[in-house]
C-alpha positions in Angstrom: 20.9 23.9 10.9 18.7 21.5 13.5 15.7 21.3 14.4 14.1 18.9 17.1 11.0 17.5 17.1 8.8 15.5 19.3 7.0 12.0 18.2 4.5 10.8 20.5 2.9 7.6 21.1 -0.4 6.5 20.3 -3.3 4.1 21.6 -6.1 2.9 20.4 -9.4 3.6 22.6 -11.5 1.3 19.9 -10.3 -0.7 17.4 -12.6 -2.5 14.9 -11.7 -4.8 11.5 -14.1 -4.7 9.0 -13.0 -6.9 6.0 -10.2 -7.6 4.4 -10.0 -5.3 1.0 -8.8 -6.7 -2.3 -5.6 -5.1 -2.0 -5.0 -7.4 0.7 -4.9 -5.1 3.6 -7.9 -4.7 5.8 -10.7 -2.0 6.5 -10.5 -0.7 10.0 -12.4 2.1 12.4 -9.8 3.1 15.1 -10.2 5.3 17.8 -6.7 6.9 18.6 -5.3 9.2 20.9 -1.7 10.6 21.4 -0.1 10.4 24.8 2.8 12.0 26.7 5.2 9.3 26.1 7.6 10.6 23.1 10.5 9.7 21.0 13.0 12.9 20.1 13.9 13.4 16.6 16.8 15.3 16.0 17.2 16.5 12.3 20.2 18.4 11.4 20.6 19.5 8.0 23.5 18.4 5.6 25.4 20.1 3.0 25.9 16.5 1.3 23.2 14.6 -0.7 22.8 11.9 1.9 20.2 10.2 4.5 21.8 9.2 7.9 20.0 7.7 10.9 21.7 7.8 14.3 20.1 5.6 17.1 21.5 3.9 20.1 18.8 1.4 20.6 19.9 -1.7 19.4 16.0 -2.7 17.6 16.0 0.3 15.4 17.6 0.0 11.9 19.7 2.6 10.3 18.6 2.2 6.6 15.8 2.1 4.3 14.0 -0.5 6.4 13.5 2.7 8.9 10.4 4.8 8.4 11.8 7.7 9.3 14.4 7.1 6.4 11.7 6.1 4.1 9.7 9.6 5.3 12.9 11.9 4.0 13.5 9.6 1.0 9.9 10.5 -0.1 9.9 14.2 0.4 13.6 14.0 -1.6 12.0 12.3 -4.4 8.5 14.1 -4.6 10.2 17.4 -4.6 13.6 17.2 -5.9 15.2 18.2 -2.8 19.3 18.1 -3.1 20.1 18.2 0.6 20.8 15.8 2.9 19.6 15.2 6.3 21.1 13.8 10.0 17.6 11.9 11.4 18.8 11.2 15.2 16.0 9.3 16.8 16.1 9.1 20.5 14.0 6.2 21.7 11.7 6.4 24.8 8.1 4.9 23.2 8.6 0.9 23.2 10.1 -0.6 19.9 7.5 -3.0 18.6 4.8 -2.5 20.4 1.1 -1.8 19.6 1.9 2.2 20.5 3.0 3.7 16.6 6.7 4.6 17.8 8.2 4.3 14.3 5.2 5.5 12.7 5.5 8.7 14.9 9.1 9.2 14.3 8.3 8.9 10.5 5.6 11.6 11.3 7.7 13.8 13.2 10.7 13.8 10.0 8.1 14.6 7.5 6.7 17.8 9.6 10.5 18.8 10.5 11.9 18.7 7.1 8.5 20.2 5.6 10.3 23.0 7.9 14.0 22.4 7.6 13.9 21.8 3.4 11.4 24.6 3.5 8.8 22.8 1.6 5.6 24.9 2.4 3.6 21.7 2.6 0.1 21.3 5.2 -1.0 18.9 7.5 -3.1 17.5 4.8 -0.7 17.4 2.8 2.0 15.5 5.0 -0.7 12.9 6.0 -1.5 12.3 2.2 2.4 11.5 1.8 2.2 9.6 5.3 -0.2 7.0 4.0 2.4 5.7 1.7 4.8 4.9 4.5 2.3 3.3 6.9 -1.2 2.8 8.0 -0.8 5.2 11.3 1.3 7.7 10.1 -1.2 9.9 8.5 -2.9 9.9 12.1 0.7 10.5 13.6 1.3 13.4 11.5 -1.8 14.9 12.7 -1.8 13.7 16.7 -4.5 14.5 18.7 -7.6 12.5 19.0 -9.2 10.8 15.9 -11.7 8.5 14.2 -9.0 6.5 11.6 -11.3 5.0 8.5 -9.8 2.7 5.5 -6.5 1.6 6.4 -6.2 3.8 9.1 -5.1 6.7 6.6 -8.9 8.6 6.6 -8.9 10.6 9.8 -11.4 12.6 11.1 -10.8 15.0 13.7 -12.3 14.3 17.3 -12.0 16.4 20.7 -9.8 15.8 23.2 -10.9 12.8 25.7 -11.6 13.5 29.3 -8.3 14.6 31.4 -7.0 11.0 32.7 -3.6 8.9 33.2 -2.7 6.2 30.9 -0.6 3.4 32.6 1.1 1.3 30.0 3.0 -1.9 30.7 4.5 -3.9 27.8 5.8 -7.4 28.6 9.5 -8.5 26.6 8.2 -9.7 23.7 7.2 -8.7 20.3 4.3 -9.3 18.3 4.0 -9.6 14.4 1.0 -7.5 13.3 0.7 -9.7 10.0 0.5 -12.9 12.2 -2.2 -11.0 14.2 -4.3 -10.4 11.4 -3.9 -13.4 9.5 -5.4 -15.3 12.9 -8.3 -13.1 13.0 -11.7 -14.5 12.9 -13.4 -11.7 11.2 -16.9 -13.5 11.3 -16.6 -14.9 15.1 -15.3 -11.3 16.4 -17.2 -9.2 18.9 -17.1 -5.7 17.5 -16.4 -2.3 19.9 -18.8 0.1 19.5 -17.3 2.7 17.8 -19.5 5.4 17.4 -20.6 5.0 21.3 -17.0 5.9 22.0 -17.2 9.2 19.8 -20.1 10.3 21.1 -18.7 9.2 25.0 -15.6 11.7 23.7 -18.1 14.5 22.2 -20.0 14.6 25.3 -16.7 14.5 27.4 -18.1 11.6 29.5 -15.5 9.5 31.2 -17.2 6.6 32.3 -18.7 6.1 29.3 -15.3 6.2 27.3 -14.3 3.7 30.1 -17.4 1.1 29.1 -16.6 2.0 25.6 -13.3 0.8 24.9 -12.7 -2.9 22.8 -9.9 -4.0 20.5 -10.9 -7.0 17.8 -7.2 -8.0 17.9 -7.1 -8.6 21.3 -8.4 -11.9 21.4 -5.9 -13.3 18.5 -2.5 -11.7 21.0 -4.2 -13.0 24.4 -3.8 -16.2 22.3 -0.9 -16.4 21.5 1.0 -14.4 24.3 -0.7 -15.5 27.5 1.7 -12.9 29.5 -0.9 -10.0 27.9 -3.6 -11.2 29.9 -2.0 -11.3 33.0 -1.0 -8.2 32.6 -4.5 -7.0 31.9 -5.5 -9.1 34.9 -3.1 -7.3 37.1 -4.0 -4.0 36.1 -7.6 -4.7 36.5 -7.0 -6.2 40.1 -5.3 -3.2 41.1 -7.8 -0.7 40.3 -7.7 0.8 36.4 -10.6 1.7 35.4 -11.1 0.6 31.9 -8.0 -2.0 30.7 -7.1 -2.6 27.1 -4.2 -3.9 24.7 -3.0 -1.6 22.5 -2.7 -2.0 18.4 -1.5 -5.4 18.2 -0.1 -5.5 21.2 1.5 -6.5 23.3 1.3 -3.3 25.2 -1.6 -3.3 27.8 -2.7 0.3 29.0 -4.8 1.0 31.6 -6.8 4.4 32.5 -7.5 5.9 35.8 -8.0 9.5 37.1 -7.2 9.5 40.3 -3.8 10.1 40.8 -3.3 7.8 44.0 -4.9 5.1 41.9 -2.3 5.0 38.7 0.5 5.6 41.9 -0.7 2.1 43.1 -1.2 0.4 39.6 2.3 2.0 38.7 4.2 0.6 41.3 2.4 -2.9 41.4 3.1 -3.2 38.0 7.1 -2.8 37.9 7.4 -5.9 40.2 5.7 -7.6 37.2 6.6 -6.1 33.9 9.9 -4.9 32.3 8.9 -1.5 30.9 5.8 0.7 32.5 4.6 4.3 32.1 2.6 6.6 33.4 1.8 9.5 31.2 -1.3 11.7 30.7 -3.1 11.8 27.2 -2.5 14.7 24.7 -5.5 15.0 23.0 -4.9 18.1 21.0 -3.7 18.6 17.3 -0.1 19.2 16.4 0.5 22.4 14.5 2.9 23.8 12.0 5.0 26.2 13.7 
């Protein structure tokens, strides 16, 4: 038996860090939304009691380091599952890009194995399990648009943002999230207006969404990687309505409503950057079929 599950990427429309917690994590408030750029996760039921990862991307680990592997192992351990699974991951989302590709693969694995192994768990239960794997996995279980608090695992659903194009550009560099957080000056930074962004989304106000984008991690990553700042400038120059780095980077996204401007930005960046995508926001939550 086989099951194919889509694993969409996310972007942060706003990302704030409040303080460092006693457990070593940072307390965050983030507005996240899924976009129509997705990996494909194919789950094949195996008779023998093993987890296998198959990927043709050399940057994707095929062992316990893989978050999808960890998701399957967690379900096996928690619910005494004696069946195995082959997890084939077809990557479209760039790796280590600030787009939660690995977290979304893990979330897709949780949703898919819930069905394949007939576990009968709710989305809320799957999201709670996901929080044990990584900070973005809970959001990725739900998808759609949400306010994420705590480490990122406390999720409040929001309406879909106004319809628009998202142009993404990822330079050929990797960014260490741990390093970015280590260099973060919490006392000296300008905090984005998280609740202003929530109001803009609730009111379906595209112009206000554009004004309220913000990411406190951006200044750190830009200081470490000037090429990210160059991509931001190019996107603005080509006419994006708003430009922001997603997560800890290095991917930068711009949003526009008009097709003609989307094509101009997309074509302009393709000569400047390795990986460029033009996609729609999804905005709607996943369901358990």
